[in-house]
N, C-alpha and C positions, 0 to 999 in steps of 0.2 A: 504525624498527620494532625492538623488542627481541625477541630470540629466547628461547624457553623450552626449556631442555635438561633432559631427565630423566636423573638420575644413579642408577645401581644401587648395590648394596651393595659391589661390588668397587671402583668408583670412590671411593665414600665412604671405605672402609677404607684404600685406598692413599693417597688424597689427604689424609687426616687424619694418618696416622702415618708417611708416607714422602715424600721429595722426588721430584719428577718431573712428568710431564705431568698426572697426576691432581690433584696439588697445585695446579698452575697453573690447572686448570679450576675448582677450588673457589675460587680467589682472583680469578677474573674478575668484574669489576663490570659489564661490558657486556651480560651475559646474565642471565636469571632462571633459577635452578636449582630443579628440583622433584624430589621423590622421593615414595615412598608410605610409609604407616605400616608396611606389611609389610617394606619395606627397612630402615626404622629398627629394627624389632624384630630382624630378621636381623643387622644390624650389631651390636647389643648382644649378641646371642647369640654371634656369632663372637668379639667382644672377650673375653667371659667365657671362652669355650672356649680361646682362644689364650693368655690370660694367667692362667689359673686356678692355674698353678704358681708364680706370683710372689706377692709379699706382697699382702695385702688392700689396703693403701694405694695400691700401684701400680695395681691394678685400678680402684680408685676414681678415681684421677687420669685413667686412660685413658677411663673412662666419662664423666667430666666434660669432658674434651677433645672427645669425640665430641659431647656435648650442645652445647658451645660452637660447634662447627663447623656444627651443624644450625640455629643461630639464623638464618642468612641464607638458608636453603633452605626453600622452600615445601613443606610436607608434606601430601600429599593423603590425606584420611581414607579408610578402607576403604569406608564407606557412600557417600561421594561418588563414589569410583572405581567401585563396583559399580553405582550409579545411572546413571552415564554409560555404562557398558558395556551395561546393560540398555536404555537409550535407543537406543544405536547398533544393538543387535541388533533391537529392535522396529522401528526405522526400516527396516532392511534387510529384515526379514521382511514388513513392510507393503508395501514396494515390490515384492517378489517376488509377493506375493498379488495386488496390483493389476495387475501385468503379466500374470498368468496368468488373470485373470478374463475370462469370455466378454464380447463386446461388447454383448450384450443385457441385461446386469445393470442393474437400475434405478439411476438416477443417485444417489438418496438413500443407497443402501448404500455407494457409492463415497465419497461425502462423509463418511459416518460413519467409514469405515475411515481416511480421511486425517486426521480430526480426533482420533482416539484417540491418546493418548500416555501415557507413564509420568512421573509427577511426583515 
């Protein structure tokens, strides 16, 4: 079984530009690394902020290096992440509703509530 490990902006930044544990994490082939579009956007923002005083070519190289490092990392889109969060929330709320229903509620309404989902 392969593990999926979510890496945040700090791990990405440190792993790409410095040697250490974060760099070793990004080099592991035994695990699947994932991150979000928001983390990628924040990574680029931090790179630009930290390196804005250097020459434009240096900034361009740093951004290219970040893009190269992200090739092996699965990036979750905002919409997919949001959809999954909504599904989990809906599932949680549905269970809470079903548990709080009085026992005399008609069976067909319970089935309807169970079959509702966000696609």
